[in-house]
N, C-alpha and C positions, 0 to 999 in steps of 0.2 A: 124814516120811510117806514109807513105802515105794511104790514104783511100781506102779500098777494098771491093767494094760493095757485091762481093759473102761472104765475110767474115762477112760484116754486115747483110746478108740476113740469113746466118747461126745464127749469134748471135740473130737476131729477132725471128727465129723459135726456137731456143733453148728456149729463154725467154718465148715464147708463150706456149710451151710444159711445161716449168716449172710451168707457172701459171695455166695451165690445170690440171697438176698433183697435184699441190696444193689444188686446188678446189676439185679434184677427192679425195684426202686424206682426206679433212675435210669431205665430204660427207660421206666417209667410216668410219672415225673416230665417227661422230654422229650415224651412224647406228650400229656402235660397240658398243657404249656407251648404246645406247637404247636396243640392243641385250641383252647385259650384265644385264641389268636392268630387262628385261623380263625373264632372266634365274634365277636371284635372285628371283623375283616373283613367276616363276614356281616351283623353290625348296620349297619356302617357303608355297606355296599351296599344294606340294607334302608332307610336313612334317605334314600339318594339315590333309590331308586325311588319311596318315598312321596313326596319333593318332586317328583320328575320326573311323578308322576300327578296331583299337585294341580296342576302348570303344564299339563299336557295337559287337565285338566277345566276350567281356567280358560279356555283358548283354545277349548275345545269349548263351552262356554256363551257366551263372546263370539260365535262363530261362529253360534250358534243364535239368539242375539239379533239378529244381523245378519241372518240369513235371515228371521226372523220380520218384521223391520222392513221387509226387502225385500218380502216377499210382501203386507204390508199396503198399502204406497206403491203398489205396482205393481198390486195389485187395485184400489186406489182410481182409478189412472190408467185401468185397463182399463174400469171402469164408465163413466167420462168418456168414453173413446174409443168404447166401443160406443154408448153412449147418442147422443153427437154424430154417429158415422157414420150411425147409423139417421135421425137428423133430417137429416144433411146429403144422404142418398140421397133421403128424400121431397122436401126443398127442390130438389134439382137436377132431380127429374122435375117438380116444380112449376114451376121456372124455365124447363125446356126446354119446357114447355107454354105459358107465357106468352109465351115467345120466339116459338114457332110461331104463336101467335095475333097477334101483333105483326105478324109477315110476312103474315099473310092479310089483316089489316086495311090494312096499306100497299098492298098489291096490290090490293085491293078500291076503295081510295081512287084509285089509279093508273087502274084500269079505267073508273072513274066519270069522271074528267077525260079519257080517251082517247075515250070512246063517248059523251060529249056531257051525262051525267047529272051536271052539277058541283055540283048543290045536295046530292047524297049524299056527295060527296068528303069535305068537311071533316068530316063524322060519322065516316067510317071512318078518317080521319087522326086524330081525336081518339081513336078506341078502340085505334088502334096505338099511340100515345104513352102511353096508360094501362096496356097490356100490357107495354109497354117499361120504365115505370117499377115496374110490379110485379115484372118480371123482374129489373131492376137492384137492386131491395130484397132479392129473394130471394137473389141472388148476394151480396150485402153479408152477408147472414145467414149464407150457407154460409162465407164468408171469415171471418167471426167465429168459426163453430163450428169450423173447420179451426184458426185460430189458438189458439183454446182448448184442443184436443187438442194441438197443438204445445207450448204452454206446459205444459200438465200433463205432457207426457213430459219436458220440460227440469227441471221440478220433481222429477218422481221420480228421474231421474238423477241431480239433486245430492242428494235426501234419502236415496236408497237405491242407492249404487252397487252393483255386482255384488259377490256376497259373495266374499271372498279368503280361501281355507281353507288357504293355505301355513303360516302360524303354528301353526294347529292340526296339522298334517302333521308339521312339524318339532318340535313339543313331543310329539306320538307317537312319531317315531323316537327322540327321547332317551329317552323313558320305555321303549320296546322294549329299548334298550340296558341301560338300568339294570335292568330286570327280568331280563335274561339273565345280567348279573353278578352279581345276588342269587341267582339260582336256582344259578349255578355255584358261587359261595361258600357257600351252603347246602348243596350236595351234598358239597363238601368237608369243611366241619365236621360233617355225619352221619359220614362216612368215618373221620374222625380221632376223632370222639366213640366211634365202635365200636372202633376201635385201642385209644383211651385205656380203655375199659371191660373190655377183654379182659386188657390188660396189668395193670390194677386187680386183676382176679381172679386173675390169674398171682401178682401180688404178695401178695395177701391169703392165697392157699394156702401160698406159702412162708413168710410171716410165722407162719401157725398151725403150719407144720412146724418152724420154728426155735423158736417158743416152746416146743412140745412136747419137743423135743430139749433145749432149756435147762432145763426143768422135771425131766426125766427125768435131766439131767447133775447137777442139784442134789440131786434124791433119792440117787442114786448117790454123790455127793461126799459128803453127810452120812453116809451108810451107811459109806463108806470112812473117813472121820474118825473115827465111833464105832468103827469096827473097830481103826484104827490106836491110838485112845486106849485101847482094851482090850488091845492088844498092848503099847502103852507102860507101861501100868500092871503087866502081867505081867512086862516086863523089868524094871522098877524095883523090883517085888517080889523077883524072883531076885536082883537086884544088892544088894537091902537098902539102898536108898537111902531116907533119912528123908523123912517128909512135907514137912518145911520146906524141903528141898532140890530137891523134885519139880519144882516149875513152870519152874525154869531148867535143869533137868537136859537134858544134851545127849547123844543116842544116835547112835552111829555103827556100822552094818554093815560090816564088812570082807570083801574078797573072799575070804578064806581061811575064812569062815564064822563068825568071832569077832564079838562085839558088845563095842563099846567105850562105856562110860558115863562121861561126866564131870559131876561134880557139885560143889555147894557152893562154886563159884568167886565171885570178885568180879564182879558182873554176870551175865553168862551163865554156864552151867555150866563152859563150858571157859576162864573167866576166871583172873585170877591167884589163884594158891594153890589151884586146884581139886582135888577128889579124883577118883579114877581106879578104875573097877572093869572088869574083864573076863570076860566070859562066852564059854565055848567053844561050839562048834556043838551042843553037847548041853545048853546051858543052864547047865554048871557055871561057879561063880565060881573063876577061876584067878589073878586078881590083884585086889587090893581094897586102897585107900590113901585114907584119909580126907582132908577139905580140910584143907590147910596140914600134913599130916604129912609126914614125911621119906621120901625114895626111898630104896628099899633092897630086899634080898632078902626081908625081913620082910614084905613086902607080898604075895608069892606064896603059894599057899594049898594048893601040893601037899604039903607035910609040915611046913611052918612053920619049918624049920631050915636044911635043906640047898639052898643057892641052885644049886648046881652041877645038881641033878637037873633043874631047870627050865630053868636057862640052860647047857643043853649047848653044847660048842664046835660053831660052825657056825652055821646060820641058825635063829633063834627070834624071839619077841616080847619087846619091852620097852615098858611103858607103852602097850601097844596099837600099837606101831609095829614095822616089820621091824627086826630087831636081829641083830647079830653077837656072840658070846660068846668070849673068849679067857681062858686061866687063866694066870697067871704062875706061875713057879717059885717066887717067894717067897709064894705063897699068895694074892695079890691077883686081882681080876678086873677084865677091862677089858670094857666093854659099849658097841657101836658101835650108833647107832640114826639111824634117818631115815624120813620119810614116804614116800620115794621113792628110786629107784636100785637099787642091787645089794645086797642083803643087809645093810642097815644101815650098812656103811661106805663108801657111795657118797659122790658129792659132796655137800658140805655137810651131813656128818653130825655128829650130836652124840655127846659121850662122857662117860660115868660110870665112875669107879674105885670099886670096894668094896673095903674092907680085909678083911683074913684073917678078921675076925668078922663081915663083913657089912655094917658100916656105911660110909656113903658118904664118901669123903674127897675127892672132885674132882667137878665137874658143869659141862658146858660145852653149851648147848641147840645146836640146829640152826643153821647159818650164822653162828654166834658165833665171832669170832676167839678163837684159842688163848689169848692173852695175856687175854682178858677172862673165861676160866673160873675158877669159884670153887674155891678149895682150902678144904675143909671138913675142919679137922685136930681131932681130939679133943685139947684140952690136959691131959688126965689122961695122955696118953701121951708117952712121950719121944721118938717117931719123929715128926719134924717134916719129914721130908724131901718135898720137893715131887716132885709125879709129873710 
């Protein structure tokens, strides 16, 4: 396939787009992994936040139950205290009154004794003792009521101690820290998600560009293949290659503008026993040898007889390879050829000797030892001299 620079340019652009797409995918994949890690961290922080909130709510409810019990117990104590205090105040006033009346009666009894009215003294004395007994009874009731208030207070202190909110406040502090960690993790996840989405868009854009260039390259490749196939068929038509030999035929364009067509060999077109056709830069056939045919001047197509016209002394072509031709005084011709080097007789050259009638009497391929060259002598001739 001949080189097509537009196709090369498309391939280069496709490969560049592929590399940029791959780099963009790697950046996206890295951002996606970091985003997934941030999401996992956010979910973990959310779980801790929910757990901390549940604990805080439990402590709040416990504190509320304790507060409600405290209010109920102390409200009950307050009712007892207020009711008893009211009664105590009333009884103390009554006791004070009885005490004062007791004093008055004892003083009246004393006056009766002192001033000679002794018959009245026992009466006032008895009245004094009655007031004293009532006073003492009232004081005992006051003491009972005071003890009842004291006992109610002690019972309230035991049943409803002062509410301790420290556990709730500790749970609240734990929740606030968990909430802060979750909000921070959430913000980081949102940032990385935005970065991931941006890189995904960039990757999608480059992937679309690469797909477009790949499809464009494939279209151009098919176009070039089709054009090359047509060109190959035209070349094989000019070379006159049989249809049975075309699939394996090998076409080589040389720097000098000639086209070498190898066909009919075993395996590929340039395999063992291959045929060889040469087209000049104008598409004219200058050499044509069938598969397994003998090498020789008869294969050159200039006039079909005079080898020396095509194989002039100096630099020429032999079998599609640079060659140097030398004519001997005895009429024989030496052909030195090689795929590289100087003028056919360079390092590792091959060597062919043509007899005076153009038949091949010696052949040695490139890089072949001289002693391995084949002497092809026509047995009908008397000349068996080795060359």
